[in-house]
N, C-alpha and C positions, 0 to 999 in steps of 0.2 A: 510608752515604747521602752523595750528592754535596753539596758545600758550594756553594750558590748561592742568591741571593735568590729567593724564591718569587714567582710572578705572583699579585698580589692583585686583579687586574682582567682581564677578557677584552678590554678595549679597548686600542688602541695597542700591539699585540704586535709584537715584532721580525719581520722579513720571513720568517723560517723557520717561524713559527708562525701558526696561525689558530684563531679561536674556534669551538668546536663549536656546532652548532645548539641554540638555546635557545627553549623555548616556555613559555607560562603555562598551568598546569593549569586555572585558572579560566576560560580562554577556550574550552574544549573540552567537548563532551558526551562521555560514555563511549564512544559508538560512533565519533565522529569522532577521538577520541584513539587508539582502537584501530587505526583505518585509517591514521592518520598514523604511528604506531609501526611498523606492519607494513611500510609503504612505505619509511620512512626507515632503520630499523634492520635489517629483514630483507631487503628487496629491494635497497636501496642499500648496506647494510652500514656505515652511518655512526653514530657516537655521538650521543647526544641528552641534553639536560638538560630535565627537566620541573620548572619552578619553582613556588613558592607552594603546595606541598602543605600546608604548615602553616597556610594561611589557609582551607583547605577545611572543610566540615562533617565532624565526626567526629574531627578531629585533637585530641589531648590533650597539652598540654605537660607536665602532671603525670605522665602515664604514662611519659614518656621522660626524666625528670630523673635526675641522678646519685644523689640520695638514694633515689629509688624503685628504681633499678637495684640499689642496695646492699641494699634491703629484699628485692627479689625473689631475689637470688642472691649475697649478700655472702659467704657461707661457701664458695662454689664455688671450687675450686682451678683457676686459669686459667693459660694459657701467657703469659709475658711475654717480649718481645724486649728485650734490653739492648744498645744500640748502643755498642760499645767501639771507638773509632777506626774502622778499616776492617772490623771483624769484628762480627758479631751473635751474642751468646750468648743462650741460652734458659734460663729458669728457671720455676718454678711458685710461686704465692703465692695466698692468698685474695683474691678480687676486692674484697671489702670493705676490706681493708688497702690495696690499691692506690688505690681511690677516695678513701679518707680522706687518703692522702698527697697526692693531687692537690688535694683540697679545701683542705688546710692550705697547700700550696705556693703556690697561686694565690689563696688566700682567696676561693674561689668556691663558691657553693651550700653554705655552711657546714653541717657535719653536725649533726643534731639531737642525736645521741648518738655518742660514740666507743666502740664496743664491739668493735673489731677490733685485733689486735696490730699494732704498728708494724713496718714492713718493715725488715729488717736491712741494707738497701742504699739508696743514693740512687736516686731515681726519674728522675733526669736522663736524657732520651732513652729512657725506658722506655715500651713500647707494649703494651697489652693487646689481643691479636688473637684472632680465631677463637673467640670466646666463644659457647657455645651459648645462643641466646636463650631467655629465660623464656617460659612459655606466655602470660603477660600481653602480651608484645610481639606475638605472633601475633594476639591479639584486637585490640590497638590498630591494627595494620596493616589488618585487615579493616574497621575503622571508616571508613577514608578512601580506601584503594586500590581501584581497579576490580578486579573479580573475576578478570579475565583476566591481570592482572599479579601476582597473589598466588602465593607459593610453594605448590605442590600445588593450584593452581587448575585451571580447566578447560583452560587452555592450557599446562599443565605435565605432561609425561609421567611425571615422578617419581611422580605420583599413583597409577599403576597397579602400582608395585612392591609386593610384600608388605612389611609393616613390618620384617620381620627382615633385609631386604636394603637398606633405605633408609639412605643416608649422611646425617649431619647436614648440613643445607643452609641453615638460617637462622642467621646468625651476626651478632654485634655486635662493634664495635671502639671502644675508649675511647682516644682519642688526645690528645696534647699537642704542644707545640712540638718540632720536630726529630725527629718520628717519622714513619713511613710504611711503604709496601710497595714493594719493588723492582719493576722492570718484569716483567710476567708476562702470561699468557693464562689465562682461566678454564678450568677443567677440561673436557676432552672437547668443546670447541667450544661450550659452553653460552652462553646470553645472560646477561650479568651485570646485576644491579640493586643500587643502593646509594643509600639515602636518609639524609641527615643529619637526625637527629631531635632533637639537642640541641647547642647551641653557646654558648660564652661570647661576650661582646661582641667583635665583629670577628673571631671565629674563622672559619676556612675551610680547605678542603683543595684543594690544587693537583693536578689530574689532567693528565698528558701521555699522549696516545693516538696510536698508530700503527696504521693499518689493515693488515690481513693482507697485502694485495697488495704491501706494501713490505718483506716479511720478509727477502728477500735483502739489500736495501740496509741494513736495520737491523742485520743480522748483521755487516756490515762495520764498524759503528760501535761495537759493544759487545764489549769484550775484557777479560778479567780482568787485573789488575795482575800484573807479573812475579812478585812475591813471593806471589801468591795461587794460582799454578798448581797446586801440590800440594794445597792446602786445598780447592780447587774441582774437583779431579780433571780438570784440563785436560791434554790429552795433545798433545804436539808431535812432529814428526818424521814417521814413515811413516804416521801416521793421517790426515794431511791428504788428504781425498778430493777431488782437484781434477780437473776435466775439461778444463782448458786454456782455459776461457772467461775473458774479461777481467773483472777485478773491477769491481763497480758503484760502488765508493767512489771519491771524488776521488783519494785516494792509492792507486795500484794495488797497493802492497805489502801493504795491509791484508788480513788473512785473515778469512774468515767464520768465526764461532764459534757453536757451539750453546750457549755459555754463557748466552745470552739465554733459553734454555728451562729454566734451573736455578732460577729464582725467587731468585737471589742478585745479579743484575746491576742496576746503576743506570744510567739513561740519562745519558750525559755531555753536558752542555750545550755545551761547546766543540765537540764533534764534530758536534752537530746543525747547527751553522752551515755545515758542509761537506756536509751531506746533500742529495740531490736529490729530497727529498719533504717535504711539509708535516707538522709535528707539530701535532695538534689539542690545544687547551687548554680545560679546564673549571675554573672557580673555583667550587667547591661550597660553598654556605652552607646554613644551616638551612632545611629545607623543600625542598631541591633533590633530586630523584630523578635519578640518573645511570644511563643505560642503555647498556651496552657491547655492541656487536654481536659475533656469534660470531667467535672467533679473533683479535680485535683485541688488540694489546699495549697495556698501560696501566700507569702508575706513579703512585703517590699519595704526597704529602707534606702533613703537617698543620701548621697554625699556630693556636695557641690550643687550648682544650679542646673536644672534640667527642665525640659518640656517633654512630656510623653503623651502620645495620642493612643487611646485605647478603644476597642470595640469588641462586641461579642457576635458570634455567628451561631445561628440555629440550623441544625441539620436533622434529618430523620433519626440518626443515631442519638444525638443529644436529646431529642424529644423522647426517645425510648427511655433514656436514663432519667429524664425529668419525671415522667409518669411512674417509673419504677420505684424511685425512692426519694427524689427531691420534693415533689409536691406533697406527698404524704407527710414528710417531715415538716414542711412549711405550715401545714394545717395544725400540727401539734404545737409548734413554737410560735404561732401567729406571726409568720413572716409574709409580707405582701409578695404575691407572685409576680406582678409587674408586667410580664411578657405575654399574657393571654395565650397560654399554650394550646388549649382546646380550640380556640378560635383560629390559631395559626394552622393547625391540622386541617380544620374544615375549609378555610379559605384557600389553602394550598391545593387541596384535592379538587376544589371547584375550578381553580385556574388551570391546573394540569388537565382536568377533564375537558376544558374548553380547547386547549391546545391539541389534545388527542382528537377531538371532533374535527379540527382543521385537517389532521392527517387522514381521517376517514374520508373527508370530502376531496382531498388532493394528496394522493400518495407520493407525488413527486417532491413534496416538501420534506420528506422524512429525514434526510441526513444533513441538511444544511441550513434550514431557516426556522426550525422549531426550537425555541430556547431550551426546553426540557431535554432535548436530545443532543445538546452541544457537546456532552462528554460521553456519548454513546448510549445505545439502547440497554446494554447490560446494567450500567450504572442507574439508569432510569427505572428499570424493572425492580432492582433491589431496593431503591428508595421507595418505590410505590408499595412494595410488600410491607416494608416497615411502617409507613404511614397508615396503610389500610388496617394493619393489625392494631395500631394505637386507636384509630378511629372507631373500630368495631368494639374492642375490648374496654377501652378507657373513656370513650366519649359516648357512644351509642348505648351499649349494654347497661351502664349504671342508670340511665335516664328512662328506660322502658318501664311501663306499668303493666304488670301481669295479672293483678287481682280483679280486673274489670271494675275498678272503683275509681272513676274519674269525676264523680260528682263533687262540686264545690271547689274545683281547681280554677283559679282565676288567671286569665290570659293577660299579659302585658299589652300596652298600646302598640300599634303598628310602628315599626322602626326601632323599637327598643330591643335590639338583638346584640347579645354579648356586651351589654352595658352595665349589668348588675354585678356588684361585688359583695362578698360576705362581710358583714360588719364585725364578725368575731375573728376569723382567721385571715381576712383580707384576700382570700382566694377569689379567682374569677369564676363566674357562674355561667354555664352554657345554656341550660334549658330550665329544669325544675329547681325550685328553691322554696324556702319558707319566709313568710312576711308577717309582720305584726302591724296592724293599723293603729293600735292604741299607742305604741311607741312612735317616735318621730321617724317614720320610714325605715324601720329596722328590718334588715334582710339577713338570712342565714342560709348557708349552703347545705346540701344534703349530708355531706360528710360530718359537719359539725352537729347537725340535728340528730344524726344517727348515734352519736356518742353522748347525747344528753345535754349539749349546749343549747342555750336559748336566751330569750330576754325574761323578764319577770312574769310575763303572761304566757306561761308554758302551754296551757290548754287552749289558748286563743290563737296560736300561730296557725296560719293557713297556707296550704301549698299554692304557689303561683307557677307560671310557666312562661317561656318566651312566646312571642306571637307566632314564631315559626315552629311547627310541629316537629317533634323528634323524628317522625316518619320521613320528613324531608331529608334528614341526614341518612336514613336507611336507603332512600332512593339515590342519593349521591353515591353511596357505596356501591349499590348494585349497578348503576350506570357506568361507574368508573371501571369496575371489574370487567363488565361486558365489553366496553370500548377498548381496553388494553388488550384483552384476549383476541378480539376481532382484528385489531390493527396489526398485531404481531403474529397472527395465524397460529394460535395454539392456546392451551390451557396453562398459561404461564403463571397466572394468579388464581388460586382456588377461591370459589365463592363460599365463604364461611358464614354468611348471614343467616342461613336457615338453621344452623346449629344454635346460633344465639337466639333467634326469634322463637325457637321451639324449647328454649331453656325454661320450661314451666316450673314455677316454685312448688308445684305439687310433687314434683319428682326430685328437685334440686333445691339447694338453698336459694332464697329469694335475692334478687339484685338490690341495689342501693335504694332506688326510688320506691320500689314495692315495699321494702322494709320500713322506710320512713313513713309511708302511708299507714302501715300497721301500727307503728308507734303512735302516730297522730290519732288514729281511731281509738286506741287503748287509752290515751290520755284524755280524750274527750269523754269516753264512756266512764272513766274513773277519775273525773275531774277533781275530786277531793282527796283521793288517795292513789294518785298515779305513780308514786314511788314505791308502792307495795305490790308485790307480785305473788299470786297464789299458784301453786303447782296444779296444772290441769289434769293431774292423775290423782294425787293424794290430798290436795287442798292445803298442804303445808305452805306457810307464808314466809316471805323474806323481803328485804328491801333492796333497792338499787345499790345502795352503799355497801351492804353486806356482800352482794354479788361482785361488786367492783373490787372489794378486797381480795376476792379469789381470782381476779382477772377476767371475770365474765361481764361483758358489756351489753348494753341494750341491743346493739347491732347483732351480737351472736345469739341473743334470745329470739328476736323477732324475725330473723331471716330463716329460721327453721320452718320446715313444713309441718302441717298438722299431723299428729299421731292418731291413728285409728282407735287407739285405746284411751284417748282423752275423755274426761267425764262428760256426761250429758249436759251439765250446767255450762261447762266451758264451750262445748260445741254450739249450744244455743246462743250464748253471748257473742261468740264469734270474733273476739278480739284478743284473747289470752293465749299466747304461744309459749308460755313459760312451763318448763318441766324441771323439777328439782333434780339434783345430781343423783340422788338415790334411785329415783324412778327411772332416770335415763339409763343407769347401770343395769336395772332389772328388766327394762322393757326392750325387746328386740326390735320394735318398730320405731323407736325414737331416734332421731338424729342427735349426735353428740352436741354438747354445749362447748363451743370453741373458747379457748383462752386467748385473750387479747395479746397480740405480738406486734404492737405498733413500733414505729421507728425508734422511740426513745426508751424502749425496754432496757433495763440495766443502767440507765443514765440518770444523773441528777438533771432535772428539768430546768433549763434557763430559757425564758421567752425572748424572742427577738423584740417584739413589742408586747408589753404586758396587757392582756385583755381587760384588766380592771381600769385601764385608762378611759374606756367607754363605760360609763356607769350603767348603761342598759344591759351589759353582758352578764349572763349567768353561766358559770362553767359547768362542764360535765364532771364525772367522778375523777377523771385524770387531772383536772385543773387545780391549781394551787394558789393560795393567798388571795382568794376572791370568793364572792358568793356563788354557790353552786345550786343547780336545780335539784340535786339529790338530797340537799339539806333543807328544802322547803318543808315546813311543818305539814303533816298530813292529818286529816280527820277520818278516823276509821273506828270500827268496832273492835272489841277484843278478838285477837286472831292468834292462831298457831303461827309460830315464826321459826323457820329454819330453812336452809337451802339444801340440806342433805336428808330430808325426810322428816316426819312428824315428831315434834316434841312440844311440851307445854311451855312456850316462851313467847312473850309479847313481841309484836313487831316494833322495831325502833321507830320513834317519831322524829 
């Protein structure tokens, strides 16, 4: 944690800071508050403080006391962060032992009875984080919070996930002096909510918030210390993905780093003074509800003793942001998704479709007894449009197979729906994926497979699929559009499925699943030299690594359609989609080779969880400090080697 005096007031801030918007809970009706939050936090993307929650009807100080929390779950083993110089160590201990240590140290809310063992270590700078809230807290929140702000409320799509898939989402935090949370963003672009429910006299939490639009500028300011490089998996040298654009920082030599995505970085106050954006400040005290908009970066430091209760809400808009840039980023830095975003979209549409069917059967229910219409039909139609676009473009389209090559795809056992995770990036898998029987149940998502990631048995990996056909998802989409339009008497939602289903790779770049099948067929056909690619026009050869140096990925090669001028040998073999850059430039029928523009272009790569922790993992070209599939030795004849036309140069082995 950075050493700097905390802001104890939102007034008279230095020029580089500004106070976030603050409103009084008692000044708003539930309806007006909902409208204000939607406009300020959702439309404008600004943070907000709603104060004086503790003065509202239904609030109970007793329910949130330290002593009561100890009664609720004192025997619960919780995670404790121990701040040791520049490093945070984690340990576990009974929550009751930690609370009693706090009570004794600060002589606060003295315990009625001491029936928990004394901790064997000092609690100096120790923070109890991510504690699963007791059921009593959920009841206490419902007594004063508007329903639309509640976790699993009507405006939270977590509600529609089956219980077996729901991640713990309602957490509490017991903080003291010199504890806090490094700068981070809430998972999957969700909206963050945090209410301080208990505080010692003069206790507060300082929040520093940077809006998502300043991400690149922020990345120039946050960099791990030199001696932290290895501990934080920071990689230097060839991994710096730069495009030649000038730096946005004041000091142009500063490198942008994805370290800020690691949940280990603290915002440096000295560097903030050099930034060209404003950092928003919130001084949170008892009764303050802090609402963090989707994708905003925020850092929290505590002064005094406090209990804070936090949760995230998923909405159609936050899911749009998740699929737009959060999930692609997570795949690169190997950050677990946790929230099963594709499953949330699917299960939400299925439940909403069931409620729409109720409307079709009984139109009298329209305005007062159908949950999805509790905030009006316009709100429902807009949410439906957003979810359907995600469902079609991000869930259904990537999974379709267009090359009529479904032989050898293995179906999972019945009931195994949305249960598989990628062993490399930890992302959730919806339908198709790759599996290795030789390794110990090794599974890989299509995105990882398409950029060259694998286990050591590259040519043995086989495509698997969910027991539910992806065409069931197409039917869900079609039924939903039909039912909504029939119920509201108009073409309010266009049926875009035909455009997607007719998106033949003969005329357009192939989708993800089709591209992966092409890579799989090529690897099996060229099992001893799958890292070598010959131009299907001039037969010039190159390697996956050589192409990677130019920003050309396996995905960009194999998603291209066949060129009618490909050689007879290539057409007969039927697996080689590679055309060198020189031939692409000369041939009018060739689709261009795309240059990779993934989320960490121009950034030093810092993994959230380093993939080498699983010894089975083999990285793609973009991965660092680990074994990679593109480095596997190849057995091949003497070949011409170049990616820009023929020259007499051997292929790299």
